[in-house]
C-alpha positions as CSV (number, residue, x, y, z in Angstrom):
1,M,-19.9,-18.0,20.4
2,A,-17.8,-15.7,18.3
3,Y,-16.7,-12.5,19.9
4,S,-17.7,-10.5,16.8
5,A,-21.3,-11.7,16.6
6,G,-23.5,-8.9,17.9
7,A,-20.6,-6.7,19.0
8,G,-21.0,-2.9,19.0
9,I,-19.1,0.2,19.7
10,V,-20.0,1.9,23.0
11,S,-17.6,4.8,22.7
12,V,-14.5,6.0,20.9
13,E,-12.2,8.4,22.7
14,P,-9.3,10.2,21.0
15,K,-6.0,10.0,22.9
16,Y,-3.6,11.5,20.4
17,R,-3.9,13.7,17.3
18,G,-1.0,14.3,14.9
19,W,-0.4,12.8,11.4
20,C,-2.7,10.0,12.7
21,T,-5.3,9.9,15.5
22,L,-5.1,7.2,18.1
23,Y,-8.4,6.2,19.8
24,I,-9.4,4.0,22.6
25,A,-12.6,2.2,21.6
26,T,-14.9,0.5,24.1
27,I,-16.8,-2.4,22.6
28,R,-19.8,-4.2,24.0
29,L,-19.7,-7.9,23.2
30,A,-22.9,-10.0,22.5
31,D,-22.7,-11.4,26.1
32,G,-22.8,-7.9,27.6
33,R,-19.1,-7.7,28.6
34,T,-17.0,-4.7,27.4
35,I,-13.5,-4.7,26.1
36,T,-11.2,-1.9,25.0
37,R,-9.1,-1.7,21.8
38,E,-6.8,0.8,20.3
39,I,-7.5,2.2,16.8
40,E,-5.0,4.1,14.7
41,D,-6.7,6.3,12.0
42,H,-4.8,8.2,9.4
43,G,-7.3,8.0,6.6
44,A,-7.7,5.9,3.5
45,A,-4.9,5.3,1.0
46,A,-4.4,3.8,-2.4
47,C,-1.5,1.8,-3.9
48,V,-0.5,0.9,-7.5
49,L,2.1,-1.4,-9.1
50,P,3.0,0.3,-12.4
51,Y,4.3,-2.3,-14.8
52,D,5.5,-2.2,-18.4
53,P,4.2,-5.4,-20.1
54,L,6.5,-4.9,-23.1
55,R,9.8,-4.6,-21.2
56,R,8.5,-6.7,-18.3
57,T,9.5,-4.2,-15.6
58,A,7.8,-2.5,-12.7
59,L,8.4,0.9,-11.1
60,L,8.9,0.9,-7.4
61,I,10.2,3.1,-4.7
62,R,12.8,2.8,-1.9
63,Q,12.1,5.2,1.0
64,L,13.2,5.7,4.6
65,R,10.7,4.1,6.9
66,A,11.0,4.6,10.6
67,P,9.2,1.4,11.9
68,P,11.4,-1.1,9.9
69,L,14.5,0.9,10.9
70,H,13.5,0.9,14.5
71,V,12.4,-2.8,14.7
72,A,14.8,-4.5,12.2
73,G,17.5,-2.0,11.3
74,E,16.2,-1.8,7.8
75,A,16.3,1.8,6.7
76,A,14.3,1.3,3.5
77,I,12.3,-1.4,1.7
78,I,11.1,-1.8,-1.9
79,E,7.5,-0.6,-2.2
80,A,4.9,0.1,-4.8
81,P,3.8,3.7,-5.0
82,A,1.1,4.6,-2.5
83,G,-0.4,7.5,-0.6
84,L,-3.3,8.9,1.3
85,I,-6.5,9.7,-0.6
86,D,-7.0,13.5,-0.5
87,P,-10.4,15.0,0.3
88,G,-12.6,14.9,-2.8
89,E,-10.4,12.4,-4.5
90,D,-11.3,8.9,-5.4
91,A,-8.9,5.9,-5.1
92,P,-8.0,5.6,-8.9
93,T,-7.1,9.4,-9.0
94,T,-4.9,8.9,-5.9
95,A,-3.2,5.9,-7.4
96,R,-2.4,7.9,-10.6
97,R,-1.3,10.9,-8.6
98,E,1.0,8.9,-6.4
99,A,2.5,7.1,-9.5
100,M,3.3,10.5,-11.0
101,E,4.7,12.0,-7.8
102,E,6.7,9.0,-6.6
103,V,8.0,7.4,-9.8
104,G,7.3,9.9,-12.5
105,V,5.0,7.8,-14.6
106,R,1.7,8.7,-16.2
107,L,-0.9,5.9,-15.8
108,T,-4.1,5.8,-17.7
109,T,-5.3,2.2,-17.4
110,L,-5.8,0.8,-13.9
111,E,-7.0,-2.6,-12.8
112,Q,-8.3,-2.9,-9.2
113,V,-7.0,-6.0,-7.4
114,S,-8.5,-5.6,-4.0
115,N,-9.8,-3.1,-1.4
116,A,-8.0,-4.5,1.6
117,W,-7.7,-3.6,5.3
118,T,-4.0,-3.1,5.7
119,M,-3.8,-4.0,9.5
120,P,-7.3,-4.6,10.7
121,G,-6.1,-5.4,14.3
122,I,-5.0,-1.8,14.9
123,S,-5.5,0.5,11.8
124,A,-8.6,2.0,10.2
125,E,-6.8,2.2,6.9
126,R,-8.5,0.5,3.9
127,M,-6.4,0.5,0.8
128,P,-7.5,-0.2,-2.8
129,L,-4.7,-2.0,-4.6
130,F,-4.3,-1.4,-8.4
131,L,-2.2,-2.7,-11.2
132,G,-1.4,0.0,-13.8
133,T,0.3,-0.4,-17.2
134,Y,2.8,2.0,-18.6
135,A,5.2,2.2,-21.6
136,Q,8.5,3.9,-21.8
137,Q,7.0,7.1,-23.2
138,D,4.8,7.4,-20.1
139,R,7.8,8.1,-17.9
140,V,7.4,11.8,-18.1
141,G,8.7,13.0,-14.7
142,A,11.6,12.4,-12.3
143,G,9.5,11.0,-9.5
144,G,11.0,11.2,-6.0
145,G,7.9,12.3,-4.2
146,E,7.2,15.5,-2.4
147,S,9.7,17.6,-0.5
148,G,11.2,15.6,2.4
149,E,10.0,12.2,1.3
150,Q,13.5,11.1,0.2
151,I,12.2,8.6,-2.4
152,E,14.5,6.7,-4.7
153,V,12.8,5.4,-8.0
154,V,13.6,1.8,-8.7
155,E,12.8,0.1,-12.0
156,M,13.0,-3.7,-11.6
157,A,12.5,-6.7,-13.9
158,L,9.3,-8.6,-13.0
159,D,11.1,-11.9,-12.8
160,E,13.4,-10.3,-10.2
161,L,10.4,-9.2,-8.2
162,A,9.0,-12.8,-8.4
163,T,12.4,-14.2,-7.2
164,M,12.2,-11.8,-4.2
165,A,8.6,-12.8,-3.5
166,D,9.6,-16.5,-3.6
167,A,12.7,-15.9,-1.4
168,G,10.7,-14.0,1.2
169,T,12.7,-10.8,0.7
170,L,9.9,-8.7,-0.8
171,A,9.1,-7.3,2.7
172,D,6.2,-4.8,1.9
173,L,2.9,-6.6,2.1
174,K,1.0,-4.4,-0.3
175,T,3.7,-4.8,-2.9
176,F,3.9,-8.6,-2.3
177,A,0.1,-8.8,-2.9
178,L,0.3,-6.8,-6.1
179,V,3.3,-8.8,-7.5
180,Q,1.6,-12.1,-6.7
181,S,-1.7,-10.9,-8.2
182,L,0.1,-9.8,-11.4
183,R,1.8,-13.2,-11.5
184,L,-1.6,-15.0,-11.4
185,R,-3.2,-12.7,-14.0
186,R,-0.2,-12.4,-16.4
187,P,2.2,-15.3,-15.7
188,E,3.9,-14.8,-19.1
189,L,5.3,-11.5,-18.0
190,F,7.5,-13.2,-15.4
191,I,9.4,-15.5,-17.8
192,P,12.9,-14.0,-18.3
193,A,13.2,-12.4,-21.7
């Protein structure tokens, strides 16, 4: 019998509250046994890969990330713009806001790719993933994020992103999923000009 069939939450106890909340969940399995699991909850987020179909480029960020620095000595990785969904905001609004804040681009057209659990084994985060087109005239801001985020704006050729994905060096999973989705939907954009 699968552990998930007939399982239910018995209790959820907060253990830490800060930027995120860490809970200990007690779960009753279908056979009556109980188990405990940790849950990290920092809210829902949205992510977008802004791409220019005419110039065959994408706007990304490079930002200090403590976990990759701690685990692998990698201070920053290439990522698509993303951020938490603010109260009263929907996912498309968040994706557009984050694109403006982080890479300085105004996006009007969004195409949703997925609404994915980012790390279902530990995190409550569910993240809608979007593709968003832009043109050169849509780059209306400097980007760089909010104060203290230390975001570097990176514009890359789509074929270079594909090469990174194929080589296994595109280390951010949400960005990898968006690049591969764009490759499937618009393969002609990945042929070097």
